N, C-alpha and C positions, 0 to 999 in steps of 0.2 A: 505494499500499500503504500504511494507517493506521502509526502509531508505535506502538499498543499491539499491533495484529500485528507488528514491526519486533525489540519485544521479546521476544514467543513465539520467533518465527526463530531469535534471537541466544540465548536459553537449550535450544529442541531443538540448535543448531549446536556448542552442548561437548556435547551426547554421540560423534558420530562421532569430536571432537576428544581426547575424553579416552579410548575405547578405541584408536585409534589408539596416541596414547601408551603406554597400557596394555600393550600388545604388542610396538609397533615398536621402542622406546624399548629394548627387551632384546636386542635381536640386535647392537647394536655390541660390547654388556658380555657375550656369551655367550664369549667366550678368556679372560674375566677368571673367568667361576663357576667355568672348567671351571680352572683354575689355584686359585680360591679352598675349591676343594671337594672337588678330587681328581675331576673325572670325565672320560668321556670325549667326543670332539667330537658324537657320537652320541647321548648322553645328554640332552648339554645342546641338541640340536636336538629333544627329546621335548617341554621348559622352551615353548617356540612350539607345535611339533603338537599338543600335546593342547586347548588354545587352541581353535588352529583347528577343530580334528577335534569336538570338543564341540559346539564353536557350528554347523557344518554339520548336526549331526545332530539340532538342539534349537529353530535355528531359525524352520524351519515350526510347531512347535507353540506359538512365542508368537507368530505371526504369527495361529493360529489362535484365541487365548485373548485377542488384541487386538481381533479383531474381537466375539469374545464379550461380554468382558466391561471393554472400554476400554481408549485408549490410554496413560492414566498408569498404569491398574491394574497395568499388565504392564512400563512403561520403568520406576518409582520401585523398585519390589523389587528388579526387575534390578540396577538401578545397588548398589543395597544388597547385594546379592551379590557384584557383582565390587569392591567395596570390602572384603568381609570376606573374599576370595579375598588380596588384594594385604594385609591384615594378617596373613592366615597364613603366605603366604611370607617377608614380611620380618620376622616372629619367628622364624620356624625360621632364615633364614640368619644373623637374629643371635644366637642363643642356645644353637640345638643342635649339637651335636660333626658329625653327621650330617645334613644336613638337607636332602638330595635331594627324600627319597619327600614330606615336608611341603611342600616349594616346590611339588612337581608335583598336591599336593593342592590346595594355593593356587591356581593357573595352572587347572585344573577348575570352580574352581568360579568363577573369573574367565570361562570359555568359557560358562558357563552365566549367568553375569548378562550377555555379550556377547550371546549369544543374542534379548535379549529388550528391548536398549537399542539399539542403531543402526538395525537392521531394522525396526526397529517405527517409527522416527522417519519414513521415507520415508512409509508410508499417511497417519501425524497428519498433513503438511505439506498431503497433498492434501485431508483433511475439512478443515483451516481456511480454505483458500479453494474458493470460487465461480467465480473469475474462474481461468482455465487459464495466465494470462499470468502473474499471480501462482504460481501451481503450479508454474512452468517456472523461473522468478526464485526462487522459496523453496528447490525442490530442487536449484539449480544453487550457491546458497549453501550446503546443506548438505552437499552434492560439494565445496565448494571446502575447507570445515571437515575435512572427512576428508582429503582431499589434503593443507592447512595442515599436520596432524598430522604424515604422514609427511616431511614437509622437517622440522620440529622436531624430529623420534624420533633419530635419528642423533646429530643434532646434543647434544642436550637427555638423550640415554643416553648417552653416551662422558663431558659434561660432571660430571654424577651422581655415576657411576662413579668420576672425579677423588679425591670427597671420601670416600663408601665406598662399598663397591663393592656392595652392596645395597638401596642409599639409592633406584634406580629403583623395587625392587618398594614401598618404603613410602611414595611417591611416589602409587602408584594411588588408595588410599584417600582421599588429602587431594585429586586430584584426580576422585574422582567422590562427595565429598561435595560438593564447589563445584555438580557437576552435577545433585544432589540438590535444594539450594538451588533455582539455577536454574529448575528445570523445577515442583518445588512449587510457590512463589510468582507465576510470571510466566507460565504457559503453562494459559491457557481452553481447557477441554473444549470444543469447540460442540455447542451446542444438541442439533441432530439427534445426537446421539451418543445424550444424555438423553432424548431423547421417543421414538426410532423402537421400538418392542418387538425384541428379538431373538429370531433364529430359532431353532427346536429345531436338532438333530442333524442329523437326514433331511434337514433343509429345507435347513439351511446346504450337507450333501452336495451334493443336487440343486443347486446354485448354483455351487457348485465345477467339478461335472462340465459345468454347461452354459455355464459360462465356457471351457474348452477345446473342450466342441464347437464352438462358433461361432467361437472366437478361437486356437484352440490353435496354427493355424501362425505366427501371428505371434509368441505371448506363447513356445512355446519356441523361435523365432528370439534373440527378446530375451534371454531365458537363455542362449542358445551364445553369443551376442557379448557380453554380461556376462563371460562364463566367459572367454574369450578376450581379453579386454583387459586383465583381471589378470593370466592366467597369462603375458603379454606384459612387462606394466610388472613384476609380480616378479620374473620371471624375468632380463628384460635389468640387473635390478637388483643381483640375486644375483651375477650375473657383476660388473657392473662391481665391486661390492666385493672378490669374489677380486681380476682383475683392480689394482687399487688399492695393495693390499697384494705382491704374489707380482711385480707387473710396473713398478709406478710408483714403488713405497713410499712409497707416501701412510697415514698410520694415527692412529690416536687422531682426538681432532676435525678433523684437515683432512681426515680421511680423511669424516669425517659431513656433513661442508662442498661436498666435491662428488658425494659422494651425494645432497643435497641441489637441486644444479641443474636434474636433469630432472624434480624434483619442484615446484620450486618453477614452472617454467612451466606444468606440468599441473596445478598450482594457478589459477594465472593465466585460464588457457584456460579451464578450468572456469567460472570466475568470468564471465568475458565472455558464453560461448553461454548458459549461464544464464538471462542476462538480455536477451538479442536474440531468440533460438529465440520466447518469448511462447509461445501456441496455435499456432502452426501449425506443423501434425502434416509433413507434404510438408518444410518447412526440417529440423525434427528429423530426417528419416529421407536426408538429402542430408548433414547436418551426420557422421553416422554416417558415412556413405559415404566423405567426402572428410577425418573423422579418419582411419579405420583405414588409407585408402587411402595418405595422408602417413605412417604410422607403416611401412606396408609399404614405402614407395620409402625411405624414412631406412634401416630396419635394413638393407635389401640392400648398402646402401653402407657397412656398420658393417664396420672389419676392425679383429682384437685385436693387428695392429702397428702402428697409427696412433699418430699424437701424441693426447697426452691428452687436447687440448682439439678437436682433432679430432673425437676417441671422442665425447667430453663435448657436441658442438654434436650429432650427428648422435640419438643420446639424446635429447637435451633438444626436436629435434625429432618425433621419436616419444612421447615425453612429452604436448607441445601437441596432436598428434592424438590420444591416449588419452583429453585434457584433457575436448576436444571432442565428444567420443563418449559419455561417461558421464551428464552431466546428458539428455542427449538420449534416452539408455536408459530412466533413471528416469522421465523426465515420458511416455513415453510409455508405460511400463508403471503406471502411476500415473491417468495420467487418461484410460487405456482399458479399466478397470475400473470397477464397481459398488462401494460404497462398502460394502459390507456386508462385499466378500469381500477387498478392495483388502488387510486385513493378511494374508491367506494368501498370494495373490498373490504380492506383492510380498516376502515373506517367504521365496519357495522362491527368486526370482531373485536376494537377497538371499545366500541357501546357494552357490546357483551361481558367484556373485561370489567367496565363502570358501574354494570349491573351487579353482577359479583363483588363488587367494593361497596356499593348502593345497600343489598341486600344483606351479607354476612352478620354486621353486627343488628340489625333489628332482630333476623331472626332467633340469631342467637342467646340474644335480651329471653327472646320467648323461653327458649328450651332451659335458660340458667333459672326459669323462675318455676317451669312446669316438668320440665324431666332434666335434671341436672344431671342424672346417673350414663344419660344417656347421649349425652354433647358428642363428647368425643367419638364414640362409638358412631353417632351420624356422621362427623367430620372424616373419619375412618371411609367410611361406607363409600361417600362423596370421591375419594382420592380414589376407590378401587374401583368407581366407577371408569373415572377415567381412564384406566386401564386399563379394561375392557374395551369402552368407547375406540380406544386408541390402538389398541390391538386387532378391531375386529373392523375399523372404517376408516384406518387411516395407512392408505396405500403409495408407500414411497413410486417414484418414478420409474423404476426396475419391476415395478407390479401393477402400477397403473399411473397413465398419463397423468402429467398434470400439468402441461401445456394446451390452454384453452386455444383451440380451435376458430379460425376467425367465421364469423355468423353466415349460416348460409352453407356452408360445410361439412 
């Protein structure tokens, strides 16, 4: 990989880092926000939920636009919108007597920005490289950056809130501005994106239909596995966060450090897997099988009455398994469809991942209240389901063609 492309990747990797920090670092601050502006726990949860729900709805639209008008033309305005949302939330928290509604407005705008930023990064990496080994390595770096944001989030959010409770809101426009400048000056649009004529909507719609007609089985399988991976990850992180305060009396920055341990292992696993899988789709399939199998096995051994170090150890193994799976999923979905519909298909995949993120915590909360003994059995069964779906429905190129034929052929 040449040095110029590495700088392009670093600039693109700043986007998932910024988007993850902009959302996840608010999670440890929610109890403080509740006290500062006198809102309920349910109201504070909407500060996170509104961001995810808006993103889930708009991501497919952003993917379509990126296929039609170009990746950077969607990414940069989206980062500007995300930064503007941070400004509104921070100003409301700083100056308004009853800021809750305007904080939600700001978070709504952030969700709009997020829908056109991180999801469009995945097809952009696919556009940058012709060599599939370099695509896999690049996507591994993007996934690592995304996970590194999750590692930093609980620690950074807690540290900033110690200074002033609304500083995490104010950090979002600063981070967005850094990412805008990096993308604007370092990311080069591939020549093919400039030269190839854009399809009309009817032709584009026919291409999408043709993609799912020929490759629907494995594409939908990737969607399901991606959703399961994020549901399991955010599910056990939510439960661990509750246990740390209620059972182990670990709070504040120390809580953030403990939560970061499984994510750090996930981050390392994503980076290594992205570099090792190359262009071999059979390796990708077995990485997903082994990763989810390891997650399922480790989650079966989790007991909530265990010592803290043992609990964190098993969850770290699950994190490694998910970390091995994610870059393989990214590579299969990116390399398996043609460039002119890549943004739309990968955006649907990103929506499914966001769905897993949004659904994990509330469903785990219900299980914690009603079926606490079955919580980790449920998560283990979901990871095992991901293994079965991968084994029977995901076909590498030597078993089932991944390249999409032109409409009508």
